[in-house]
N, C-alpha and C positions, 0 to 999 in steps of 0.2 A: 503493501500500500503506500511505501515510501518511496518508491523507485522514481516515480514522475516527478518527486521534489529535488530529486539529486542535480545539482548544477556542476557545469563545467565537468562532465565525464568524459574521458577521454582513452582511446584504445591505442595501445602502443605496442608494436612487434619488438622484440629484441632480436639480435642475431641468433640464427640457430647454430648448434654446435654439432657435428658429425662424427660418428665412430663407425668403421667399415671392419667387419670380422671376414675375411676372405677364407679363413680356413673352415668357418660354420656355414659359410654360403649365406650370411645374413647383412643386413645394413639397418643401423639405429640411428635415428635422428632424433634431437631434441629441440622442440621450438618454445619459445618463450613468449606469453604476452602479458601485459599489466594494465590496469585501469585506475585512473585517479577519479576517486569519488569523495564528494563532501560527505561527512558523518552526518547521522541523523538521530544518534542516540548518544546520550551522555551519562557516565556513572560519577557521583562524588562519594568518596569516604569522609565521615564527618563524626563528631563525638565530642564528649566531656570527660576531662580528668580532673578529680577531686581528691582532697587529702582531708585527713581527720587523724585525732589522737589516738582512735579506735578504729576497727575495722568497721563496726557498725555505723559509727558516725561519718567516715569515708563513704559508705555505701549509701546512706541516707541521703547525703549531699549531693551524690551523684544521681540517685533516682529522682530527687525532686527538679534538677536541671534537665535531666532525659525527659521527664514528663513534659517539661517545657518544649523542648525540641520536637517531640511527637505532636504536640499541638500545633507548632509552626509546620510542620510536613502536612499535617491535615489541612491547614489553611491553603497549601499549595495546590491542594486537590491531586496528589500523586496518589496512584492506584496502590492497593495493598500489595499486589504482586511485584511491584518496582521497588519495595521497602523491606531492607532485612538487615538484622543485626549480623556485623561481620566480625566483631571481637569484643570479647569482655575478659577483665583481668583485675584480680586484685593482688597486690604486692605491699610488702613491707617496706618501709623506709628505714635506711640506715644513718646515723650519724657518725662520721669518721673523725677521730680526735687523737691527740698524741697518746692517749692510753689506751688506743683501741676504738672498736665500733659499738655501738649501742641502739637499739631499736628506736625510732624515732617517728612513730606513727604510722598510717597505712596510705596507700595510692588504690584509687579505682579508676579504671578507663573503660569507658563504654563505646563502642564504634558502631555507626550504622551505615549502610550503604543504600545509595538512592539512585535509581535509574530514571533519567528524564528524556521523554520523548519528544522533547522539543529543544534542541539544543541552545536555543536564544535565550531559554530561562536559566542557564546556568549561573549567572550573575544574581538574577532575582532570587533564587535558591539560596545562594552563599549569603545574601545579605540577611534573608530571612532566618536563617539558622544560626548565624552569629549573634544575631540581635536576641535570638531565644536562649543563648547562653552556650552556645559551641565553641570550644577554645583549642579544638584539635580538626583539622580539615586538610584534604590534599589527595593526591594520587586521582585528578580528574582525568578519565579515560573516556576519548571519543569513538564511536563505533558506526560502522555501516550495517544497518539491520539485515538489508537483503543481499550481504557480500557474496554468498554463494550463489544466488541468481544472477548478479552481474559478472562473476568468475565464469558462468556457462558461455557468455559470448567470447572470453579470453580463451576458454577451452576449444571452441569451434576454430578460432582463428589459429592457436598454435598447432592443432593438429593438420588443419589445412595447409599451413606452411610447412609444416615438416613433410607431409606427404608430396608437396610440389618440389621440396628440395630433394626428397629421396629421390622421385623420378628422375629429376636432372642427372644426379650422380650414376643412377642405374642405367639410364641411356648412354652416358659419356663412356661407361665402363662396358658397353655392348651387351648387358643383361636387361631382366625385366623384374618389376616388382612382383612377389608372389602374395601369400596370403598374410595377414598380420599375426605376428607371434605372441606379442606382448605390448601393453601399455602401461606406462609407469607415471603417475604425476606427483609433482612437487611444487612447492609455492609457500605463500604466506602473505604479510602485509606489513607495511612499514607505516606505525601509527603519526599521526600528527603530534604536535606539541602536547605535553601533559603537565598542565601548571601543578605546583604544588603550593599549599598554604599551611605551614607548620606554624605552631606557636601563635595562633591568632589572637588578636584582642578581642575582648568580650563583644565589641560591637563594630562594624565598619561605617565609615562614614557614608558610602554610598556603595550600590552593587557594582561590583570590579568589572572590567571588560575582559572577556574571555573569548579568544579566537580558536574556533576548532580545526581551522586549517583542512587539509585534504589528506587520506590515506590512499597509499598506493598499493592495489589488490594485485598481486602477481600469480603467475602459474607458469610451472615447466611441465612439458609431456614430452615424454621419450617414447617413441613408437618404433618397434623392431618388425622388419619385413624378412621373409624369405627372399631369396634372389633366384630366379629362373634363367637357367644358362641357356 
C-alpha cells in the first residue's frame, strides 16, 4: 500500500561478474541490480532511566514516568501492534572510593520501541516522548515496508542481464546455453542515516528535524547453465 508513495525510486544495474568452468561444461554469471527507495517506516527506541535509594523506590519512580510516556504514545494514536517493550533492567549502583566500593542505590531502565507508519512524524513523536519524561532515546531506524516487492523488479533485471551476458559468452565460445542448473541469490540494503539521541534533556524546545534519506536495496543473482557443445 506504500509503494505508490515512494519517491525517486531508481533501478541501476551493476557490472556482472563471470566465471566459466570448462571442465564441468558450465557457465556461471552473476548479475547485480539495486533500487534506491525512500523509507516509509521509522522505528524509535525511547525510555526512562530512574534511580532511588532502594529498588522499590527506583522502580516506583520509573513506573510513574513510564505511565506518562504511554499516555503520550496514546495521544500520538500509534497502534498497539507498533508499540512494544524492548528492554527492562534493574541494577545496583556502586560508589567507588579509596576504601573500596559500597552500594549506592538502584537504577531502573525501561525501554520501548515505537514503529511509525509515517516517517514525517518522527520529530513530533520525539517531542511528545521527551515532554512526557523520556530521558533516553535513539537508534532511529528507517525501513522500506515493501522492500521485497521492490526487489522483485531488481531480481528480474539481474537474471535477464545475466542471461544476455551468458548468451554472449557462449556464442563467442562456439557453444550454446543449455538448461539452468542453479540460481543463487545474495544481497541486502544500505540504510540511510540513523540519528542517535542519548542523554536527552527532559524536554526539547521543539520537534527536531530528522531526515530519513534513502535506502539502497540490492540483490545479486548467480545463474549457472549447462553448455551444449
